[in-house]
GUKEVO-270028 format. One line per 3 residues: number of its first residue (from 1); their letters; for each residue x, y, z of N, C-alpha, C. Coordinates in Angstrom, 2 decimals. Atoms other than C-alpha are relative to their C-alpha. Layout:
BEGIN
NUM	a	X:Y:Z:X:Y:Z:X:Y:Z; ...
This chain:
BEGIN
1	mrr	-1.04:-0.88:0.56:-18.93:-14.63:-1.56:1.12:-0.85:-0.57; -1.03:0.79:0.64:-16.34:-15.99:-4.01:1.35:0.31:0.61; -1.34:-0.18:-0.52:-12.89:-16.55:-2.61:0.97:0.10:-1.16
4	vtd	-0.97:-0.17:1.05:-9.91:-15.51:-4.67:1.28:-0.72:0.40; -1.21:0.79:-0.25:-6.57:-17.22:-5.01:1.25:0.81:-0.27; -1.19:-0.83:0.20:-4.23:-14.26:-5.42:1.09:-0.42:0.98
7	siv	-1.10:0.41:-0.86:-0.80:-15.18:-4.07:0.42:1.15:0.91; -0.40:-1.04:-0.95:0.06:-13.28:-0.90:0.43:-0.68:1.28; -0.42:0.52:-1.29:1.87:-13.90:2.34:-1.13:0.19:1.00
10	pvg	1.08:-0.15:-0.99:-0.65:-14.54:5.20:0.17:1.28:0.79; -0.07:-1.30:-0.66:-1.52:-11.29:6.94:-0.57:-0.01:1.40; 0.62:0.05:-1.32:-3.04:-12.52:10.18:0.84:0.67:1.07
13	lvl	-0.87:-0.59:-1.02:-0.02:-11.53:12.24:0.13:1.50:-0.19; -0.09:-1.43:0.27:0.18:-8.15:10.52:-1.24:0.72:0.49; 1.24:-0.65:-0.39:-3.48:-7.33:11.06:-0.19:0.01:1.51
16	aai	0.14:0.06:-1.45:-3.28:-8.40:14.67:0.72:1.14:0.68; -0.79:-1.07:-0.60:-0.82:-5.59:15.25:-0.64:1.38:-0.13; 0.65:-1.30:0.18:-3.25:-2.83:14.24:-0.44:0.57:1.34
19	avs	0.35:-0.63:-1.28:-3.70:-0.39:17.08:-1.48:0.32:0.05; 1.41:-0.33:-0.21:-7.22:0.00:18.48:-0.09:0.79:1.30; 0.09:-0.87:-1.17:-8.05:2.82:20.89:-1.11:-0.44:0.92
22	gta	1.03:0.28:-1.01:-9.89:2.01:24.11:-0.17:-1.49:0.24; 0.10:1.42:-0.32:-10.08:-1.33:25.93:-1.36:-0.56:-0.36; 1.34:0.51:0.28:-13.84:-1.68:25.63:-0.22:-0.13:-1.50
25	faq	0.17:0.05:1.44:-13.77:-0.86:21.93:0.79:-1.15:-0.59; -0.83:1.09:0.50:-10.93:-3.33:21.35:-0.66:-1.35:0.25; 0.66:1.25:-0.30:-12.91:-6.09:23.04:-1.21:-0.21:-0.90
28	ert	1.20:0.10:0.82:-15.99:-5.32:20.96:0.33:-0.29:-1.46; -0.34:0.13:1.41:-14.25:-5.13:17.56:1.25:-0.86:-0.16; -1.10:0.94:0.13:-12.02:-8.03:16.60:0.63:0.01:-1.39
31	rpr	-0.53:-0.06:1.36:-11.50:-7.31:12.88:0.14:1.45:-0.45; -0.13:-1.34:0.57:-10.20:-4.25:11.05:-1.18:0.32:-0.91; 1.07:-0.45:0.89:-12.69:-2.19:9.04:0.57:0.97:-1.03
34	vlv	-0.43:-0.84:1.11:-12.13:-0.56:5.67:-1.22:0.65:-0.62; 1.08:-0.73:0.66:-14.35:2.11:4.15:0.38:0.19:-1.47; -0.20:-0.17:1.43:-14.62:1.96:0.36:-0.94:1.10:-0.50
37	vnv	0.79:-1.14:0.46:-15.78:5.24:-1.18:-0.21:-0.12:-1.51; 0.36:0.19:1.40:-17.60:4.77:-4.48:-1.16:0.93:-0.33; 1.02:-1.01:0.30:-19.44:7.91:-5.57:-0.48:-0.20:-1.44
40	pdv	0.50:0.22:1.36:-21.72:7.28:-8.60:0.45:1.11:-0.94; -0.55:-0.96:0.95:-20.23:8.95:-11.68:-0.39:-0.43:-1.41; 0.50:0.34:1.33:-21.71:9.10:-15.17:1.13:-0.43:-0.94
43	nhp	-1.13:0.36:0.85:-18.24:8.80:-16.73:0.66:-1.32:0.39; -0.60:1.24:-0.51:-17.34:5.74:-14.66:-1.10:-0.85:0.64; 1.16:0.65:-0.63:-20.63:3.86:-14.13:0.26:-1.40:0.53
46	tsg	-0.24:1.39:-0.40:-19.13:0.39:-13.73:1.33:-0.23:0.69; -1.34:0.25:-0.54:-15.51:0.85:-12.65:0.03:0.08:1.51; 0.04:-0.09:-1.46:-16.20:2.02:-9.09:-0.60:-1.23:0.64
49	pag	0.59:1.23:-0.55:-18.57:-0.89:-8.35:0.90:-1.22:-0.19; -0.91:1.13:0.21:-16.06:-3.33:-9.88:1.11:0.00:1.04; -1.01:-0.09:-1.05:-13.48:-2.05:-7.43:-0.53:-0.44:1.34
52	vva	0.61:0.43:-1.26:-15.86:-2.56:-4.52:-0.10:-1.51:0.07; 0.11:1.46:0.05:-16.49:-6.16:-5.59:1.36:-0.64:0.27; -1.33:0.57:-0.19:-12.75:-6.85:-5.79:0.46:0.12:1.45
55	ire	-0.46:-0.21:-1.38:-12.07:-5.36:-2.35:-0.77:-0.90:0.96; 0.74:0.95:-0.85:-14.85:-7.44:-0.79:0.56:-1.41:-0.13; -0.64:1.31:0.18:-13.19:-10.51:-2.28:1.30:-0.08:0.78
58	faa	-1.24:-0.01:-0.78:-9.85:-9.52:-0.77:-0.30:-0.12:1.49; 0.33:-0.02:-1.43:-11.49:-8.89:2.61:-0.42:-1.37:0.50; 0.44:1.33:-0.40:-13.03:-12.37:2.66:1.19:-0.91:0.29
61	vdn	-1.19:0.80:-0.20:-9.54:-13.84:2.48:0.87:0.57:1.12; -0.92:-0.66:-0.93:-7.64:-11.30:4.58:-0.64:0.40:1.32; 0.67:-0.13:-1.31:-10.21:-11.12:7.39:-0.14:1.43:0.50
64	ydv	0.41:-1.33:-0.47:-11.35:-7.53:7.54:-1.39:0.29:-0.55; 1.36:-0.36:0.39:-14.76:-5.91:7.19:0.03:1.19:-0.94; 0.08:-1.06:1.00:-15.78:-3.60:4.34:-1.37:0.65:0.04
67	dec	1.21:-0.78:0.17:-18.38:-0.85:4.28:0.17:0.87:-1.24; -0.05:-0.85:1.19:-19.25:1.13:1.15:-0.72:1.32:0.29; 0.61:-1.33:-0.12:-19.98:4.87:1.13:-0.12:0.58:-1.40
70	tdy	0.23:-0.59:1.32:-21.51:6.53:-1.94:-0.14:1.52:0.06; 0.15:-1.45:-0.16:-21.53:10.09:-0.57:1.01:0.50:1.02; -1.00:-0.49:-0.95:-18.41:11.66:0.93:-0.49:1.23:0.76
73	grf	0.60:-1.07:-0.79:-20.64:14.50:2.11:-0.42:-0.44:1.38; 0.36:0.54:-1.30:-21.48:12.20:5.02:1.17:0.01:0.97; -1.19:0.12:-0.83:-17.92:12.39:6.34:-0.02:1.00:1.15
76	tdq	-0.29:-0.76:-1.21:-17.50:13.63:9.89:1.02:-0.79:0.78; -0.94:0.75:-0.83:-14.97:12.67:12.52:-0.66:-1.24:0.58; 0.70:1.13:-0.60:-17.56:10.42:14.14:-0.28:-1.09:-1.03
79	yla	0.31:0.98:1.05:-18.54:8.75:10.86:1.23:-0.81:-0.37; -1.23:0.68:0.44:-14.92:7.88:10.00:0.73:-0.71:1.13; -0.74:0.53:-1.14:-13.81:6.91:13.51:0.16:-1.52:0.01
82	pyd	-0.14:1.46:-0.12:-14.50:3.13:13.21:0.99:-0.62:-0.98; -0.75:0.61:1.09:-12.27:2.65:10.16:1.50:0.11:0.18; -1.45:0.05:-0.06:-8.63:1.62:9.99:0.64:0.51:-1.28
85	amv	-0.50:-0.48:1.29:-8.22:2.53:6.33:-1.18:0.33:-0.90; 1.01:-0.43:0.96:-10.12:4.04:3.43:0.55:-0.22:-1.40; -0.38:0.15:1.40:-10.05:3.21:-0.29:-1.00:0.77:-0.85
88	wtm	0.87:-0.70:0.94:-11.41:5.54:-2.96:0.04:-0.74:-1.32; 0.07:0.58:1.33:-12.47:3.44:-5.93:-0.55:1.00:-1.00; 0.54:-1.04:0.87:-14.39:6.41:-7.31:-0.36:1.21:0.85
91	aap	0.23:-1.21:-0.78:-14.04:9.73:-5.50:1.05:1.03:-0.41; -0.91:-1.04:0.46:-12.51:12.84:-7.03:0.06:1.14:1.01; -0.15:-1.09:-0.98:-11.15:15.70:-4.85:-0.44:1.34:-0.55
94	ltw	0.43:-1.19:0.74:-13.26:18.31:-6.62:-1.11:0.79:0.67; 1.20:-0.71:-0.48:-16.55:19.14:-4.88:-0.28:-0.28:1.47; 0.19:0.32:-1.41:-15.98:18.32:-1.23:-0.40:1.24:0.79
97	tet	0.35:-1.08:-0.91:-17.52:20.43:1.52:1.14:0.22:0.99; -1.02:-0.27:-1.02:-15.37:22.05:4.19:-0.07:-1.04:1.11; 0.17:1.00:-1.07:-16.81:19.58:6.71:0.60:-1.34:-0.40
100	sra	-0.51:1.30:0.43:-15.99:16.49:4.66:1.51:0.05:-0.20; -1.44:-0.14:0.13:-12.52:17.80:3.84:0.68:-0.08:1.37; -0.60:-0.01:-1.34:-11.77:18.45:7.50:0.00:-1.38:0.62
103	afe	0.10:1.35:-0.57:-12.96:14.97:8.50:1.03:-0.92:-0.63; -1.01:0.84:0.65:-10.74:13.31:5.90:1.40:0.36:0.47; -1.31:-0.42:-0.48:-7.75:15.37:6.97:0.28:-0.52:1.41
106	tfv	-0.16:0.51:-1.36:-8.31:14.41:10.61:0.26:-1.50:-0.02; -0.18:1.45:0.15:-8.59:10.74:9.59:1.44:-0.33:-0.36; -1.36:0.26:0.46:-5.25:10.84:7.78:1.02:0.42:1.04
109	ksg	-0.97:-0.51:-0.98:-3.46:12.94:10.39:0.04:-0.85:1.26; 0.00:0.88:-1.16:-4.47:10.42:13.05:0.85:-1.24:-0.22; -0.86:1.14:0.29:-2.24:7.86:11.32:-0.69:-1.12:-0.74
112	kgw	0.72:1.06:0.71:-4.89:5.88:9.47:0.35:0.02:-1.48; -0.47:0.19:1.37:-4.38:4.59:5.94:-1.00:0.41:-1.06; 0.84:-0.40:1.12:-5.70:5.72:2.58:0.61:-0.48:-1.31
115	vgl	-0.39:0.40:1.35:-5.57:4.28:-0.94:-0.92:0.73:-0.97; 0.79:-0.77:0.96:-6.71:6.57:-3.76:0.25:-0.49:-1.41; -0.12:0.56:1.34:-7.42:5.13:-7.21:-0.57:0.96:-1.04
118	hva	0.44:-0.69:1.21:-7.82:6.79:-10.61:-0.42:1.45:0.27; 0.42:-1.40:-0.09:-9.98:9.94:-10.18:0.43:0.67:1.30; -0.57:-0.62:-1.20:-8.49:10.45:-6.71:1.18:0.89:-0.36
121	alt	-1.18:-0.76:0.43:-5.53:11.84:-8.67:-0.35:1.12:-0.98; 0.39:-1.18:0.78:-7.54:14.57:-10.46:0.35:1.26:0.79; -0.49:-1.06:-0.86:-5.43:17.13:-8.68:0.30:1.28:-0.79
124	gis	-0.40:-1.27:0.57:-4.88:20.81:-9.35:-0.98:0.60:-0.98; 0.94:-0.51:1.01:-8.00:21.36:-11.48:-1.34:0.44:0.60; 1.27:-0.38:-0.62:-10.77:22.07:-8.95:-0.15:1.52:0.03
127	ktp	0.28:-1.43:-0.12:-12.45:25.49:-8.99:0.05:0.46:1.45; -0.14:-0.29:-1.43:-12.32:25.28:-5.19:1.16:-0.85:0.52; -1.17:0.83:-0.29:-8.76:24.03:-4.59:0.03:-0.52:1.43
130	wtw	-0.20:0.64:-1.30:-8.10:21.63:-1.73:1.51:-0.09:0.17; -1.45:-0.13:-0.03:-4.55:22.74:-1.05:0.65:-1.10:0.82; -0.59:1.03:-0.85:-3.88:20.30:1.78:0.06:-1.34:-0.73
133	fed	0.05:1.29:0.68:-4.95:17.28:-0.26:0.98:-0.04:-1.16; -0.88:-0.02:1.16:-3.04:18.31:-3.36:1.46:-0.11:0.42; -1.35:0.14:-0.52:0.12:18.69:-1.32:0.25:-1.41:0.53
136	yvg	-0.08:1.35:-0.59:-0.56:15.38:0.44:0.33:-1.06:-1.05; -0.21:1.04:1.02:-0.62:13.39:-2.81:1.16:0.30:-0.93; -1.21:-0.21:0.78:2.44:15.03:-4.33:0.14:1.35:-0.66
139	glv	-0.11:-1.33:0.58:1.70:18.59:-5.43:-0.06:0.01:-1.52; 0.08:0.13:1.45:0.81:17.53:-8.98:-1.23:0.69:-0.56; 1.16:-0.54:0.72:-1.53:19.05:-11.55:-0.34:-0.98:-1.13
142	ftg	0.46:0.90:1.05:-3.55:16.68:-13.75:-0.03:0.74:-1.34; -0.07:-0.65:1.30:-2.94:17.43:-17.43:-0.83:-0.68:-1.08; 0.85:0.66:0.98:-5.13:14.90:-19.22:0.33:-1.47:-0.17
145	hpa	-0.23:1.41:0.29:-5.23:11.41:-20.67:-0.36:-0.27:-1.46; 0.41:0.43:1.34:-5.31:9.78:-24.12:-1.15:-1.01:0.11; 1.04:1.03:0.00:-7.94:7.21:-25.16:0.49:-1.24:0.73
148	rqt	-0.36:1.24:-0.68:-8.05:3.96:-23.22:0.78:-0.93:-0.93; -0.85:0.89:0.80:-5.39:1.55:-24.41:0.89:-0.82:0.93; -0.91:0.84:-0.76:-2.92:-1.08:-23.29:1.36:0.68:0.12
151	atv	-1.32:-0.57:-0.24:0.31:0.14:-21.72:0.80:-0.95:0.89; -0.88:0.82:-0.84:3.29:-1.49:-20.05:0.31:0.73:1.30; -0.32:-0.51:-1.33:3.74:-0.95:-16.32:1.29:-0.67:0.46
154	rld	-1.27:0.53:-0.50:7.21:-1.36:-14.84:0.14:0.36:1.48; -0.26:-0.27:-1.41:7.87:-1.72:-11.12:1.31:0.74:0.13; -1.19:-0.79:-0.20:10.43:0.74:-9.85:1.09:-0.85:0.65
157	pga	-1.07:0.84:-0.56:13.79:-0.97:-9.21:0.29:0.26:1.47; -0.29:-0.34:-1.39:14.20:0.87:-5.92:-1.07:-0.44:0.99; 1.11:0.36:-0.88:10.89:-0.44:-4.56:-0.37:-1.48:-0.07
160	lnh	0.38:1.39:0.26:10.93:-4.11:-5.56:-0.21:-0.82:1.27; 0.14:0.75:-1.24:11.22:-5.30:-1.97:-1.14:0.50:0.89; 1.10:-0.51:-0.82:8.24:-3.30:-0.72:-1.13:-1.02:0.04
163	sil	1.05:1.01:-0.18:5.40:-5.44:0.64:-1.17:0.19:-0.97; 1.09:-0.22:0.95:2.87:-3.82:-1.72:0.26:-0.71:-1.32; -0.34:0.59:1.28:4.74:-5.30:-4.68:0.24:-1.50:0.08
166	rgv	-0.21:1.44:-0.15:4.96:-8.83:-3.30:-0.95:-0.76:-0.92; 0.80:0.80:0.91:3.77:-11.22:-6.00:-0.40:0.70:-1.28; 0.32:-0.76:1.21:3.46:-8.50:-8.66:1.14:-0.18:-1.00
169	dpv	-1.03:0.16:1.03:5.29:-9.12:-11.95:0.77:1.31:-0.18; -0.79:-1.22:0.18:8.17:-6.66:-12.51:-0.43:0.83:-1.20; 0.49:-0.66:1.19:6.73:-5.83:-15.94:-1.32:-0.66:-0.39
172	frv	1.27:0.58:0.45:3.10:-6.28:-17.02:-0.75:1.02:-0.84; 0.77:-0.86:0.89:0.62:-4.89:-19.53:-1.46:0.02:0.42; 1.37:-0.20:-0.47:-2.81:-3.48:-18.68:-0.73:0.96:-0.94
175	wde	0.88:-0.90:0.74:-5.71:-1.89:-20.57:-0.69:0.94:0.99; 0.68:-0.94:-0.88:-6.93:1.31:-18.89:0.10:1.40:-0.61; -0.13:-1.40:0.38:-7.17:5.10:-19.12:1.15:0.58:0.83
178	wys	-1.24:-0.33:-0.69:-3.76:6.53:-18.29:0.15:1.51:0.18; -0.14:-1.41:-0.34:-3.42:9.88:-16.51:1.44:0.48:-0.18; -1.28:-0.71:-0.04:-0.60:12.37:-16.96:-0.14:1.19:0.94
181	wnk	-0.05:-1.17:-0.87:0.45:15.17:-14.62:1.10:0.94:-0.47; -0.98:-1.00:0.44:2.59:18.27:-14.93:1.43:-0.32:0.41; -1.34:0.39:-0.43:5.51:16.61:-13.16:-0.07:-1.36:0.69
184	spr	-0.09:1.26:-0.73:6.69:13.42:-11.52:0.03:0.28:1.50; -0.07:-0.19:-1.45:6.14:13.03:-7.76:1.30:-0.53:0.59; -1.20:0.67:-0.50:9.51:11.32:-7.50:0.88:0.91:0.85
187	srq	-0.89:-0.92:-0.71:11.32:14.43:-6.30:-0.58:0.50:1.31; 0.63:-0.48:-1.23:8.82:15.13:-3.50:0.52:-0.80:1.20; -0.54:0.66:-1.18:10.40:14.35:-0.13:-1.09:-0.79:0.70
190	glt	0.94:0.86:-0.71:8.68:11.46:1.64:-0.83:-0.90:-0.88; 0.74:0.86:0.92:7.13:9.92:-1.48:0.93:-1.03:-0.63; -0.75:1.08:0.63:8.28:6.60:-2.94:-0.78:-0.50:-1.20
193	vla	0.65:0.51:1.20:7.45:5.59:-6.51:0.07:-1.52:-0.02; 0.07:1.46:0.09:6.30:1.97:-6.85:0.03:-0.50:-1.43; 0.13:0.48:1.37:5.56:1.71:-10.56:-0.12:1.18:-0.95
196	tld	0.06:-1.03:1.02:5.85:3.73:-13.76:-0.61:-0.56:-1.28; 0.45:0.38:1.33:4.32:3.69:-17.23:1.16:0.12:-0.98; -0.96:-0.08:1.10:6.57:2.91:-20.19:-0.70:0.72:-1.14
199	est	0.70:-0.82:0.99:5.50:5.72:-22.49:0.24:-0.44:-1.43; -0.26:0.49:1.36:7.03:3.97:-25.51:-0.97:-1.10:-0.42; 0.88:1.13:0.28:4.36:1.26:-25.25:-1.44:0.40:-0.24
202	ynv	1.36:-0.44:0.30:1.25:3.41:-25.73:0.04:1.39:-0.59; 0.07:-1.29:0.69:0.12:6.51:-27.57:-0.27:1.11:1.00; 0.13:-1.04:-1.02:0.76:9.14:-24.90:-0.10:1.39:-0.62
205	gkl	0.11:-1.27:0.71:1.09:11.97:-27.45:0.65:1.16:0.73; -0.54:-1.21:-0.61:1.58:15.49:-26.09:-0.02:-0.04:1.52; 0.08:0.12:-1.45:0.93:14.24:-22.55:1.20:-0.73:0.60
208	amg	-1.18:0.72:-0.48:4.34:12.58:-22.27:0.64:0.72:1.18; -0.67:-0.54:-1.18:6.07:13.04:-18.93:1.47:-0.39:0.06; -1.34:0.55:-0.15:9.28:11.09:-19.50:-0.01:-0.99:1.14
211	dhp	0.16:0.80:-1.22:9.44:9.77:-15.95:-1.49:0.06:0.38; 1.46:-0.01:-0.10:5.78:8.73:-15.60:-0.50:-0.97:1.08; 0.53:0.87:-1.06:4.91:7.24:-12.18:-1.50:-0.20:-0.13
214	iaw	1.43:0.30:0.01:1.53:5.52:-11.97:-0.46:-0.52:1.35; 0.34:0.38:-1.38:1.66:4.35:-8.34:1.11:0.44:0.92; -1.01:-0.45:-0.95:3.42:5.93:-5.37:-0.61:0.04:1.41
217	ise	0.43:0.11:-1.39:3.26:5.89:-1.58:0.70:1.04:0.87; -0.62:-0.81:-1.05:4.01:7.89:1.55:-0.39:-0.62:1.33; 0.34:0.48:-1.34:4.04:7.08:5.26:-0.20:1.13:0.98
220	qpg	0.19:-1.15:-0.87:3.51:10.58:6.61:-1.22:0.81:-0.44; 0.02:0.42:-1.41:1.31:11.22:8.46:-0.51:-1.42:0.19; 0.42:1.39:0.01:-0.46:7.92:7.75:0.44:-0.63:-1.30
223	rmm	-0.41:0.68:1.21:0.22:5.32:5.11:-1.00:0.28:-1.13; 0.88:-0.28:1.14:-1.14:6.25:1.69:0.62:-0.52:-1.28; -0.44:0.34:1.35:-0.95:5.00:-1.88:-0.93:0.68:-1.00
226	vag	0.73:-0.52:1.14:-2.03:6.80:-5.04:0.33:-0.90:-1.19; -0.22:0.83:1.19:-2.49:4.63:-8.16:-0.96:0.43:-1.09; 0.82:-0.49:1.10:-3.77:5.66:-11.57:-0.96:-1.01:-0.59
229	fgh	0.92:1.02:0.52:-5.56:2.37:-12.25:-1.45:0.31:0.40; 1.36:-0.01:-0.49:-9.32:2.20:-12.17:-1.08:0.59:-0.86; 1.09:-0.51:0.84:-11.18:3.72:-15.12:-0.79:-1.16:-0.61
232	dps	0.67:1.12:0.65:-11.92:0.48:-16.94:-0.23:-1.12:1.02; 0.26:1.03:-1.00:-13.64:-2.18:-14.81:0.83:-1.26:-0.18; -0.79:1.21:0.25:-11.55:-4.90:-16.46:1.31:0.00:0.78
235	vyr	-1.28:-0.06:-0.71:-8.50:-3.65:-14.57:-0.06:-0.77:1.31; 0.12:0.71:-1.27:-9.89:-5.24:-11.40:-0.01:-1.52:-0.16; -0.18:1.42:0.26:-9.60:-8.65:-13.06:1.44:-0.33:-0.34
238	dpn	-1.40:0.23:0.33:-5.95:-8.18:-13.90:0.74:-0.53:1.24; -0.62:0.60:-1.21:-3.90:-10.43:-11.55:1.04:0.89:0.65; -1.03:-0.86:-0.61:-1.09:-7.91:-11.06:-0.61:1.20:0.70
241	vrr	0.68:-1.11:-0.67:-3.39:-5.00:-10.29:-0.68:-0.49:1.27; 0.66:0.56:-1.18:-5.34:-7.23:-7.90:1.01:-0.23:1.13; -1.00:0.25:-1.05:-2.18:-8.28:-6.05:0.50:1.31:0.59
244	llr	-0.49:-1.29:-0.49:-0.92:-4.72:-5.84:-1.03:0.66:0.92; 1.04:-0.66:-0.80:-4.23:-3.38:-4.53:-0.25:-0.77:1.29; 0.23:0.80:-1.21:-4.76:-6.25:-2.13:1.10:0.22:1.03
247	nai	-1.13:-0.26:-0.90:-1.29:-5.81:-0.66:-0.05:1.41:0.58; 0.01:-1.39:-0.43:-1.74:-2.04:-0.49:-1.01:0.24:1.11; 1.02:-0.19:-1.03:-4.92:-2.25:1.57:0.49:-0.53:1.34
250	vwa	-0.54:0.56:-1.24:-3.29:-4.52:4.15:1.10:0.90:0.56; -1.08:-0.90:-0.42:-0.23:-2.25:4.26:-0.57:1.29:0.58; 0.54:-1.29:-0.42:-2.35:0.90:4.60:-0.70:-0.09:1.34
253	mtr	0.75:0.10:-1.24:-4.47:-0.40:7.47:0.88:-0.33:1.20; -0.92:0.35:-1.07:-1.41:-1.39:9.47:0.75:1.25:0.43; -0.62:-1.24:-0.46:-0.31:1.55:11.57:1.50:-0.17:0.19
256	r	-1.45:0.01:-0.18:3.37:2.46:11.67:0.35:-0.02:1.48
């Protein structure tokens, strides 16, 4: 497995603080475990797998284990119990069963972490609405996206000291498919915006939001981050996206 050289503060002491239930279980398992959900999708055939590859590279450096799931229909409380955090590289909240929804909700409500990328933010458009999830990620409705293009991402001045942004350039440009929503999550109590899109730097057209967050977090009930990156596989080679995602996974798996 190739090791990466992304700049990051060592996380050994942070990961050591992760809570593990049960003495016998703690003795058996010495490393955190992250579940990466990558559901095959005809519109995103290579981006989800590219995200899995990147996360395995991060894990090799940051000392945690990674399992991949390609079917969220397998989710039960028992199936998710071993994991400290979950990352959706390709999983939209559209066609989940009641069982899989309930298992994910239990996972989050127990205080475990979640990072949702790209299609995780296809909120408000399902024919079978998942009200709890849509409220959890900010109460937004997805309104569309223009063609893939390069846009400027700006870190939010109020979040520059957050550990997720450590080593990330304050301003950087990335090629991807950029989502818009019906409103900004900034006003939602408990959510913190990490980064926004500069709409003057790409052809946003009628999908302009003005204040256009592209990554935001919450710590209630567990730590979560939503980020719009992830349609184009090249985004997982961008050094700033890699640092942000790598930091976010470590942050998410560390219980408050």
